[in-house]
N, C-alpha and C positions, 0 to 999 in steps of 0.2 A: 731213529734216526733221520732226522731231518735236515741234514747237512748239503750243500751244496758238493755235487759229485763233477768231477769234467773227466770223461771218458775221450780219449783219440782215436783208440785204434778204427781199422775199416771196417764198415759195415757189410752186416751179415744177415742173412736172410731170418734166423732165429737166433738174438743174440742172448743167451741165457743167463749171462752175468748181469746186463743190463734190466734184466725180470727180476732177478735175484735183490737186485741193489734196490728196485723202485717197490718190491714186495714189503724190503725192511724198511720202506720208509723215506728213502733219500730224494732229494731233487735232483734228478741225472740228466746233466749236459753232454749230448753226443755230438763231437764235433770229429768228423773223419777228417784228419790233416794226410791221411794217405788211403789212396784205393788200389785195388789188386783188379790187374789188366790182364786178361788170358791173351797168350803168344797166339797170333793167329795165324802169320806167317809158317807153319809149323811144318816145313818138311824135313827138318832136321829130330822132332820131335817124334814125325811118323815113324822114321828108319828106324829108331829105337825100338817104337813099340810093335814093330812089325815082327822084331829080333828079341823081343822080351822074353822068349822061350829057352833063350841061351844063356839068361842069367840063373845065378844060383840061388840069389838075394834080392830085396827089393825094398828100399827105403822110403818112405813118406815124411818127409821132415814139416808138414803143415796141415792142416785141414784144407787149406786151399790146395794145396799138391795133392792130395787124397781126392779129393772130389773131382779135380781136373783128369787124373790118372785115370779115373775109373770112366772118365768120360770118353776118352783117347782109348781103353782097353774094352771098351764097350764098343766102341767103333769099327775096330778092328781084328776083336775075338769075341765071336759071338759065344764060345765054348771058353771058357775060363782057361789060360795056360797052364799045365803042370809043372810039377816040380820045382816050383820056386817060392821060395819061403820071403813071407813079407812082415815089414817091422814098420812102426810109429815111434814118432818121437816122444807122442803124449797119449795120452788116453783118449783125449777125445777124436784126434786124428783116426787114433784104432777103432775106436767106437764107426767112425764115417767108414770106413773098408769095411767093417763087419755089417752093415747095413747095406753094404753091394754083395753079399756072402763070401768076402775077403776075410781070412782070417789072419790076425796081424799081431806080432808080440810084441809088449811097450813096456819101459820102465816103469816101476810106482814108487812113491817118493818124488823126488827131483824129476823133472820130466825135460831132460833137455839132451844135448848132445850126447856130452859126456855121461849121463845116466846110462845112454842106450846104449855106448860103445864097453859099459860095464856088463852087459850081459852076457852068458856063457856064449852063447850062441853066435856070438860076434866075435870071439878069440883069435882060434886059428883060421885063416882065409887062405891058407897055399892055395894058387892056381884055380882060387873061386872069383867068378865075375858078380860084382855087384852093380845095382843100378839105384841110382839116387834121383827123387822125382821131387824137384824144390823150385824156388823162384831163381829171377837172375840175378847172380850177387850173394851177398850173404856170407858165412861164417864158412870156413874148410877145414876145420880140423876135422868132422865126420871123413871125409875125402882122406885128408893126408894120414889119420888113423889107421883106416882100412886099408892103404897101400903099405904101410909100412908093417901091417899084420898080414903081406902077402896076397891082397885082393886087387882084381883090376877094375877098376870104378869108370864108370859113366855116370855124367850131369845129365838128366831130361828135366831140362828148365821149362816150365810150362805157363808162368807168368811173369811181371814185373810190378814192381811198388811205384806209384807214381804219386810225389809229394804234391799235395795242392798249395802252391801259396797263399792263395785268399783265405783259404781254412785255418792255415797256418798262424795268420795275422788273426784271425777273429778268435782262434784258440788262444793265443798269447794275450789279448784283452778279457777274455772270460777267466783266464787263468790269475788276475788281481781278484774277483770276488769268489773265487772256489777255496771250500775249506779242504778239497783232498783231489788229486790230479791222479789219475790211474793212467799208467803208461805199460802195454802189454810188453815191447820189446825197448831196445837203447836205438834203433832207427826213429822211431818214434819223438824220443826224447830227444835225440838229437834234430830232427825237422823243427821242434819249436824253440830250438838255439840258445845258446847260452843265458844265464840265469841271475849270475854274479853283479849284485849291486841293482838288479830289476826285484820289481816288488814280488816277482813270482818266485821268487829263490824262497819265500817264507813258507808258500804252500806245501803241505806234505804230499808226497809222493808215494804211490803204491807201485810198486813192481814185481814179474813173477820173478827174481832169482838174485843173488848175490852178484853177479856178470852186469846186470841192469843195473844194480844200485850202485856200482861204482862206473857208470856212465853219469848217473844221475848225479852223486858227489861231484865228477868232474866238470858238469854244467853249472853248478853252484848250487844246486837245492841243500836245504840245511836239513831238514828231515825226513828221514827215505824211510819205507818199512818194505822188507823183501818179503813175499809170501812163499810158501813152501813149493809152488808149483803155480802154473796157468789157468790150471783148471777152476770153473766160475766157483766151486765153494771155499777153493784156498784164496782165491782173490777177495773175495767177501768177506773171509775171516780177517786178512789182514787190513782190508779199510775199515774194519770196526774195532779192530785191536789200536790202529791210526788214531781215530778219532775218540 
């Protein structure tokens, strides 16, 4: 696979997906159009962390949320709080929690909020308290559904996503010389902007779900391949299929 692949997700310490692409012989261009900025003025975070043992369930929506939640918990809980059941939207997020000795349930196959909400452990929640570790903004389906099922839900927002306009311009230029664009979220695609009538509309796009594929269609991309989930192996298989 000698094609040129453009990856636009935020930088991470060890990007397993990019490593897999390079092992497969692809020319990878990584242009992160967004960065993850931890929230430092964290009084509201601190308040929630200090009473985390009053929650029945905790959900981490992303690897970033898991890493930052672990940091905050380590700061205020030298012994891990007991009686709280952890969940992760994806298996990679569950692995990050597992490395910190926090066992977390996560869905198999599709790895998104809908799949998480299908777990039997998240059905009848009358009178239970749930804390959701996440970034600022984002989808409301988890909170809304859990409230419908009887839970009291608090958001603990640990980071914000910051779009870098210079990187967006660079990625839009690179898109025209790229065989495949990989976008791990709808937010990343939206940052790149409308492609209808632009040369970038002809670039094959690989996304982690049908929901993100729909956003790609709305933005004008013509050829879209949806992976089974956002795991590196699944995304690589989708890139190979696309090309």
